[in-house]
N, C-alpha and C positions, 0 to 999 in steps of 0.2 A: 234429502236424505242420501247419504253415501253408504254403500255396502262394500265390505271387503271380504275376500276369501282368505281364511287363515288356516294354515296347517295345524292339526291337533297338537303336534309337538311344540308349537310356538305360542301356546296360550296357557294361562293358569288363573284360577280364582283365589284371591287372598282370603276373602271371606264372602259373605252373601252379597255385599254391596260393591265390591271392587273387582275389576277384570283387567288383567295385564295381557297384552298380545304383542307379538313380535311380527312385524310386517316385512316381507321381502321387497326389495327394490332393486331395479336394474342398475341404479347409480350408486349403490352402497356395497361395501365389502361384507357387511354382516347385517342380520335382521335388525330393524329399528323398533324400539319399544314404545307402546302407547299404554296409557292407563285410563280406564273409564270407570265411572261411578253410576250405580243404579239408583234412581230416585224412587222412593217408595210411594210418593204422592201421585205420580203419573206413569210409573213403570217404564221409563225410558232410560237408555244409557247416555251419559254425557262424557265427553273427553275432558279429563282433568289434568293430564300431563302427557307431553309428547316429546320424544327425543329424535325427531325425524330429520332435523337439519344439522345435527352435529357431525363433524368430521367430513364435510363435503370438500372434495378436491376438484380442481378444474379438469376438463377432459385432457387426455394425453396429447391430443393434437394441438392444444393451446398451452401446454406446459413445456417450456423450453428446456427444463432439466430432466424430463422423463426419458 
C-alpha cells in the first residue's frame, strides 16, 4: 500500500465513486493529476488514470541547450 499526502486545494470528488488528486513532485513544473475509483464491493480506492510521466525533461546539467 502506498500513501500520499495531498494538499486540500489539490483534490476534488467528481461524484461518490471518483477522486481526482494533484500530486506535487520535485521534478515537475506543475502538480500531476491522478484519478481513483472507489469499489463498492471492497471499499478500496484503485488508480484508474495517471498523468505522472507527461512533460518530463532531462535535468539541466544533461541538457546542452539549457
